[in-house]
Backbone and ligand atoms as CSV (ligand in chain L), in Angstrom:
chain,resi,resn,atom,element,x,y,z
A,1,MET,N,N,0.825,-1.218,0.091
A,1,MET,CA,C,0.025,-0.009,-0.067
A,1,MET,C,C,0.834,1.324,0.052
A,2,ASN,N,N,0.702,2.274,-0.987
A,2,ASN,CA,C,1.492,3.264,-1.030
A,2,ASN,C,C,0.741,4.287,0.040
A,3,ALA,N,N,1.569,5.069,0.869
A,3,ALA,CA,C,0.988,5.982,1.740
A,3,ALA,C,C,2.033,7.125,1.807
A,4,ALA,N,N,1.398,8.358,1.867
A,4,ALA,CA,C,2.323,9.555,2.108
A,4,ALA,C,C,2.652,9.749,3.526
A,5,PRO,N,N,3.681,10.421,3.862
A,5,PRO,CA,C,4.053,10.576,5.298
A,5,PRO,C,C,2.954,11.374,5.986
A,6,LEU,N,N,2.796,11.073,7.265
A,6,LEU,CA,C,1.973,11.855,8.101
A,6,LEU,C,C,2.475,13.282,8.186
A,7,SER,N,N,1.631,14.289,8.362
A,7,SER,CA,C,1.946,15.631,8.754
A,7,SER,C,C,2.103,15.820,10.195
A,8,PRO,N,N,2.866,16.971,10.609
A,8,PRO,CA,C,2.910,17.128,12.081
A,8,PRO,C,C,1.539,17.134,12.813
A,9,GLU,N,N,0.537,17.553,12.021
A,9,GLU,CA,C,-0.755,17.893,12.823
A,9,GLU,C,C,-1.573,16.574,12.816
A,10,ASP,N,N,-1.064,15.453,12.084
A,10,ASP,CA,C,-1.772,14.342,11.912
A,10,ASP,C,C,-1.865,13.510,13.259
A,11,PRO,N,N,-2.989,12.758,13.703
A,11,PRO,CA,C,-2.744,12.030,14.803
A,11,PRO,C,C,-1.882,10.750,14.576
A,12,THR,N,N,-1.278,10.087,15.571
A,12,THR,CA,C,-0.392,8.952,15.278
A,12,THR,C,C,-1.101,7.763,16.016
A,13,GLN,N,N,-2.110,7.877,16.716
A,13,GLN,CA,C,-2.881,6.794,17.364
A,13,GLN,C,C,-4.288,7.059,17.380
A,14,LEU,N,N,-5.094,6.108,16.970
A,14,LEU,CA,C,-6.521,6.252,17.219
A,14,LEU,C,C,-7.080,4.914,17.700
A,15,GLY,N,N,-7.631,4.787,18.908
A,15,GLY,CA,C,-8.089,3.627,19.478
A,15,GLY,C,C,-6.849,2.777,19.658
A,16,ASP,N,N,-6.909,1.585,19.155
A,16,ASP,CA,C,-5.839,0.588,19.197
A,16,ASP,C,C,-4.942,0.680,18.072
A,17,PHE,N,N,-5.298,1.645,17.058
A,17,PHE,CA,C,-4.551,1.597,15.881
A,17,PHE,C,C,-3.523,2.633,15.803
A,18,GLU,N,N,-2.251,2.322,15.320
A,18,GLU,CA,C,-1.161,3.159,15.026
A,18,GLU,C,C,-1.283,3.589,13.764
A,19,LEU,N,N,-1.153,4.865,13.553
A,19,LEU,CA,C,-1.249,5.492,12.137
A,19,LEU,C,C,0.122,5.679,11.564
A,20,LEU,N,N,0.260,5.201,10.282
A,20,LEU,CA,C,1.641,5.213,9.691
A,20,LEU,C,C,1.704,6.036,8.447
A,21,GLY,N,N,0.612,6.444,7.838
A,21,GLY,CA,C,0.794,7.299,6.699
A,21,GLY,C,C,-0.556,7.701,6.182
A,22,ARG,N,N,-0.659,8.592,5.206
A,22,ARG,CA,C,-1.890,9.078,4.586
A,22,ARG,C,C,-2.180,8.329,3.299
A,23,ILE,N,N,-3.396,7.776,3.139
A,23,ILE,CA,C,-3.761,7.104,1.903
A,23,ILE,C,C,-4.870,7.731,0.965
A,24,GLY,N,N,-5.544,8.698,1.516
A,24,GLY,CA,C,-6.503,9.325,0.807
A,24,GLY,C,C,-7.422,10.274,1.540
A,25,HIS,N,N,-8.263,10.955,0.888
A,25,HIS,CA,C,-9.233,11.684,1.538
A,25,HIS,C,C,-10.473,11.802,0.936
A,26,GLY,N,N,-11.553,12.023,1.516
A,26,GLY,CA,C,-12.973,12.224,0.865
A,26,GLY,C,C,-13.489,13.686,1.317
A,27,GLY,N,N,-14.777,13.705,1.051
A,27,GLY,CA,C,-15.524,14.988,1.406
A,27,GLY,C,C,-15.351,15.345,2.923
A,28,MET,N,N,-15.541,14.373,3.791
A,28,MET,CA,C,-15.429,14.897,5.203
A,28,MET,C,C,-14.297,14.194,6.102
A,29,GLY,N,N,-13.549,13.322,5.274
A,29,GLY,CA,C,-12.500,12.606,6.189
A,29,GLY,C,C,-11.266,12.606,5.520
A,30,GLN,N,N,-10.269,12.162,6.343
A,30,GLN,CA,C,-8.888,11.940,6.054
A,30,GLN,C,C,-8.662,10.466,6.275
A,31,VAL,N,N,-8.122,9.779,5.284
A,31,VAL,CA,C,-7.962,8.155,5.643
A,31,VAL,C,C,-6.448,7.865,5.716
A,32,TYR,N,N,-6.059,7.272,6.681
A,32,TYR,CA,C,-4.780,6.978,7.154
A,32,TYR,C,C,-4.536,5.517,6.945
A,33,LEU,N,N,-3.282,5.052,6.749
A,33,LEU,CA,C,-2.869,3.662,6.683
A,33,LEU,C,C,-2.620,3.470,8.280
A,34,GLY,N,N,-3.185,2.412,8.872
A,34,GLY,CA,C,-3.043,2.074,10.125
A,34,GLY,C,C,-2.662,0.641,10.497
A,35,GLU,N,N,-2.388,0.531,11.650
A,35,GLU,CA,C,-2.000,-0.878,11.994
A,35,GLU,C,C,-2.662,-1.228,13.391
A,36,SER,N,N,-3.312,-2.442,13.418
A,36,SER,CA,C,-3.826,-2.867,14.697
A,36,SER,C,C,-2.677,-3.302,15.582
A,37,GLN,N,N,-3.035,-3.513,16.721
A,37,GLN,CA,C,-1.979,-4.075,17.828
A,37,GLN,C,C,-1.596,-5.508,17.331
A,38,GLY,N,N,-2.416,-6.330,16.582
A,38,GLY,CA,C,-1.980,-7.609,16.173
A,38,GLY,C,C,-1.310,-7.486,14.903
A,39,GLY,N,N,-1.005,-6.235,14.283
A,39,GLY,CA,C,-0.130,-6.062,13.152
A,39,GLY,C,C,-0.959,-6.053,11.938
A,40,GLU,N,N,-2.452,-6.073,12.038
A,40,GLU,CA,C,-3.211,-6.141,10.769
A,40,GLU,C,C,-3.214,-4.725,10.228
A,41,PRO,N,N,-3.163,-4.667,8.889
A,41,PRO,CA,C,-3.170,-3.405,8.181
A,41,PRO,C,C,-4.743,-2.828,8.282
A,42,ALA,N,N,-4.962,-1.577,8.230
A,42,ALA,CA,C,-6.359,-0.999,8.172
A,42,ALA,C,C,-6.238,0.385,7.568
A,43,ALA,N,N,-7.411,0.641,7.062
A,43,ALA,CA,C,-7.677,1.991,6.617
A,43,ALA,C,C,-8.463,2.652,7.667
A,44,VAL,N,N,-7.917,3.705,8.277
A,44,VAL,CA,C,-8.466,4.425,9.456
A,44,VAL,C,C,-9.065,5.864,8.941
A,45,LYS,N,N,-10.409,6.068,8.871
A,45,LYS,CA,C,-11.014,7.336,8.335
A,45,LYS,C,C,-11.285,8.155,9.547
A,46,VAL,N,N,-10.845,9.303,9.450
A,46,VAL,CA,C,-11.026,10.366,10.657
A,46,VAL,C,C,-11.791,11.549,9.973
A,47,ILE,N,N,-12.787,12.139,10.676
A,47,ILE,CA,C,-13.479,13.304,10.260
A,47,ILE,C,C,-12.546,14.390,10.514
A,48,LYS,N,N,-12.437,15.342,9.462
A,48,LYS,CA,C,-11.542,16.420,9.451
A,48,LYS,C,C,-12.083,17.350,10.615
A,49,PRO,N,N,-11.185,17.757,11.563
A,49,PRO,CA,C,-11.423,18.737,12.722
A,49,PRO,C,C,-12.470,19.814,12.269
A,50,SER,N,N,-11.998,20.262,11.067
A,50,SER,CA,C,-12.832,21.515,10.582
A,50,SER,C,C,-14.185,21.197,10.154
A,51,VAL,N,N,-14.703,20.008,9.890
A,51,VAL,CA,C,-15.977,19.754,9.621
A,51,VAL,C,C,-16.712,18.904,10.652
A,52,VAL,N,N,-16.095,18.675,11.904
A,52,VAL,CA,C,-16.780,18.112,13.054
A,52,VAL,C,C,-17.977,19.016,13.523
A,53,ASP,N,N,-19.156,18.454,13.331
A,53,ASP,CA,C,-20.440,19.295,13.958
A,53,ASP,C,C,-21.368,18.210,14.346
A,54,SER,N,N,-22.601,18.477,14.781
A,54,SER,CA,C,-23.406,17.437,15.147
A,54,SER,C,C,-24.101,16.697,13.945
A,55,GLU,N,N,-24.129,17.334,12.763
A,55,GLU,CA,C,-24.568,16.669,11.648
A,55,GLU,C,C,-23.619,15.622,11.046
A,56,THR,N,N,-22.356,16.136,10.999
A,56,THR,CA,C,-21.317,15.255,10.375
A,56,THR,C,C,-21.206,13.961,11.284
A,57,ARG,N,N,-21.219,14.168,12.586
A,57,ARG,CA,C,-21.281,13.152,13.615
A,57,ARG,C,C,-22.281,12.179,13.332
A,58,LEU,N,N,-23.440,12.693,13.110
A,58,LEU,CA,C,-24.625,11.793,12.854
A,58,LEU,C,C,-24.444,10.929,11.738
A,59,ARG,N,N,-24.123,11.644,10.616
A,59,ARG,CA,C,-23.770,10.930,9.350
A,59,ARG,C,C,-22.789,9.776,9.480
A,60,PHE,N,N,-21.779,10.175,10.153
A,60,PHE,CA,C,-20.673,9.373,10.282
A,60,PHE,C,C,-21.096,8.172,11.184
A,61,ALA,N,N,-21.806,8.375,12.274
A,61,ALA,CA,C,-22.371,7.231,13.117
A,61,ALA,C,C,-23.206,6.387,12.113
A,62,GLN,N,N,-24.027,6.937,11.306
A,62,GLN,CA,C,-24.821,6.131,10.554
A,62,GLN,C,C,-24.013,5.204,9.537
A,63,GLU,N,N,-22.911,5.878,9.042
A,63,GLU,CA,C,-21.945,5.091,8.087
A,63,GLU,C,C,-21.493,4.013,8.894
A,64,VAL,N,N,-21.026,4.123,10.195
A,64,VAL,CA,C,-20.522,3.057,10.880
A,64,VAL,C,C,-21.558,1.932,11.083
A,65,GLU,N,N,-22.677,2.333,11.500
A,65,GLU,CA,C,-23.878,1.344,11.700
A,65,GLU,C,C,-24.103,0.526,10.428
A,66,VAL,N,N,-24.111,1.218,9.186
A,66,VAL,CA,C,-24.287,0.531,7.991
A,66,VAL,C,C,-23.167,-0.454,7.811
A,67,LEU,N,N,-22.068,-0.076,7.951
A,67,LEU,CA,C,-20.616,-0.903,7.706
A,67,LEU,C,C,-20.821,-2.182,8.635
A,68,LYS,N,N,-21.382,-2.088,9.783
A,68,LYS,CA,C,-21.478,-3.241,10.631
A,68,LYS,C,C,-22.329,-4.316,10.025
A,69,THR,N,N,-23.293,-3.834,9.264
A,69,THR,CA,C,-24.432,-4.780,8.525
A,69,THR,C,C,-23.929,-5.404,7.275
A,70,VAL,N,N,-23.035,-4.834,6.611
A,70,VAL,CA,C,-22.524,-5.427,5.296
A,70,VAL,C,C,-21.257,-5.988,5.317
A,71,TRP,N,N,-21.032,-7.014,4.641
A,71,TRP,CA,C,-19.843,-7.650,4.363
A,71,TRP,C,C,-19.816,-8.369,2.915
A,72,GLY,N,N,-18.620,-8.762,2.437
A,72,GLY,CA,C,-18.535,-9.399,1.099
A,72,GLY,C,C,-17.120,-9.333,0.611
A,73,PRO,N,N,-16.759,-10.077,-0.342
A,73,PRO,CA,C,-15.399,-10.158,-0.864
A,73,PRO,C,C,-14.938,-8.837,-1.343
A,74,ARG,N,N,-15.728,-7.894,-1.701
A,74,ARG,CA,C,-15.330,-6.604,-2.284
A,74,ARG,C,C,-15.734,-5.454,-1.376
A,75,ILE,N,N,-16.046,-5.684,-0.107
A,75,ILE,CA,C,-16.415,-4.656,0.929
A,75,ILE,C,C,-15.170,-4.647,1.930
A,76,ALA,N,N,-14.673,-3.558,2.172
A,76,ALA,CA,C,-13.610,-3.527,3.301
A,76,ALA,C,C,-14.330,-3.742,4.613
A,77,ALA,N,N,-13.875,-4.687,5.234
A,77,ALA,CA,C,-14.548,-5.168,6.580
A,77,ALA,C,C,-14.263,-4.273,7.766
A,78,PHE,N,N,-15.505,-4.022,8.412
A,78,PHE,CA,C,-15.482,-3.126,9.631
A,78,PHE,C,C,-14.501,-3.799,10.727
A,79,MET,N,N,-13.698,-2.932,11.253
A,79,MET,CA,C,-12.728,-3.377,12.378
A,79,MET,C,C,-13.121,-2.802,13.612
A,80,ASP,N,N,-13.293,-1.378,13.698
A,80,ASP,CA,C,-13.467,-0.769,14.951
A,80,ASP,C,C,-13.761,0.755,14.589
A,81,ALA,N,N,-14.504,1.433,15.665
A,81,ALA,CA,C,-14.825,2.860,15.254
A,81,ALA,C,C,-15.159,3.326,16.684
A,82,ASP,N,N,-15.050,4.737,16.596
A,82,ASP,CA,C,-15.585,5.423,17.748
A,82,ASP,C,C,-16.112,6.898,17.214
A,83,PRO,N,N,-17.324,6.950,16.894
A,83,PRO,CA,C,-18.030,7.923,16.193
A,83,PRO,C,C,-18.249,9.038,17.394
A,84,GLU,N,N,-18.078,8.684,18.648
A,84,GLU,CA,C,-18.131,9.817,19.703
A,84,GLU,C,C,-16.963,10.433,20.149
A,85,ALA,N,N,-15.722,9.945,19.620
A,85,ALA,CA,C,-14.517,10.551,20.006
A,85,ALA,C,C,-14.374,12.026,19.594
A,86,GLU,N,N,-13.577,12.808,20.216
A,86,GLU,CA,C,-13.402,14.165,19.743
A,86,GLU,C,C,-13.035,14.190,18.366
A,87,GLN,N,N,-12.172,13.451,17.773
A,87,GLN,CA,C,-12.014,13.283,16.393
A,87,GLN,C,C,-12.537,11.762,15.904
A,88,PRO,N,N,-13.917,11.636,15.492
A,88,PRO,CA,C,-14.577,10.515,15.249
A,88,PRO,C,C,-13.690,9.638,14.169
A,89,TRP,N,N,-13.523,8.373,14.445
A,89,TRP,CA,C,-12.741,7.481,13.495
A,89,TRP,C,C,-13.464,6.291,13.180
A,90,LEU,N,N,-13.010,5.581,12.090
A,90,LEU,CA,C,-13.467,4.343,11.682
A,90,LEU,C,C,-12.474,3.523,11.026
A,91,ALA,N,N,-12.231,2.369,11.294
A,91,ALA,CA,C,-11.152,1.439,10.866
A,91,ALA,C,C,-11.926,0.415,10.179
A,92,THR,N,N,-11.236,0.136,8.803
A,92,THR,CA,C,-11.808,-0.930,7.989
A,92,THR,C,C,-10.498,-1.792,7.461
L,1,ATP,N1,N,-10.240,0.556,2.766
L,1,ATP,C1,C,-9.482,1.290,2.033
L,1,ATP,N2,N,-8.510,0.947,1.431
L,1,ATP,C2,C,-7.642,1.734,0.659
L,1,ATP,N3,N,-7.829,3.067,0.532
L,1,ATP,C3,C,-8.937,3.466,1.022
L,1,ATP,C4,C,-9.838,2.684,1.849
L,1,ATP,N4,N,-10.968,3.649,2.321
L,1,ATP,C5,C,-10.686,4.623,1.781
L,1,ATP,N5,N,-9.451,4.801,1.051
L,1,ATP,C6,C,-8.844,5.932,0.312
L,1,ATP,O1,O,-9.458,7.088,0.977
L,1,ATP,C7,C,-10.304,7.871,-0.093
L,1,ATP,C8,C,-11.401,8.563,0.737
L,1,ATP,O2,O,-12.136,7.640,1.226
L,1,ATP,P1,P,-13.615,8.008,1.899
L,1,ATP,O3,O,-14.268,6.804,2.346
L,1,ATP,O4,O,-13.391,9.242,2.774
L,1,ATP,O5,O,-14.245,8.483,0.500
L,1,ATP,P2,P,-15.641,9.258,0.428
L,1,ATP,O6,O,-16.814,8.244,0.638
L,1,ATP,O7,O,-15.632,9.833,-1.002
L,1,ATP,O8,O,-15.654,10.372,1.342
L,1,ATP,P3,P,-16.729,11.099,2.395
L,1,ATP,O9,O,-17.534,9.800,3.047
L,1,ATP,O10,O,-15.889,11.763,3.291
L,1,ATP,O11,O,-17.529,11.820,1.483
L,1,ATP,C9,C,-10.527,6.728,-1.122
L,1,ATP,O12,O,-10.783,7.525,-2.403
L,1,ATP,C10,C,-9.290,5.974,-1.114
L,1,ATP,O13,O,-8.386,6.590,-1.829
């Protein structure tokens, strides 16, 4: 997986995931390459601090709930999430 280096303002740890680099970004989030405590690679999506408000928190919590209910060979599997954290995050 190609990842760009973390910037000084990036978090280095979210939940049990160590963040190792940046792999992409969407409308409301930055996606990091992460690693679980067991050494499993993860895509860790974090809501950008500039867009965290009650509406984006709600949308993000809904995304997490939907992800918990879907699985398949072409769907990144849900690993863990904390939509109520100061910086809400989701690991797949
Ligand atoms: N599981 C993953 N594996 C590899 N890269 C990923 C993964 N999830 C996201 N990415 C990368 O991060 C980018 C943004 O993903 P994200 O889920 O935030 O997209 P989005 O749905 O467009 O954003 P938003 O939900 O914020 O509107 C993707 O285009 C991709 O490059």
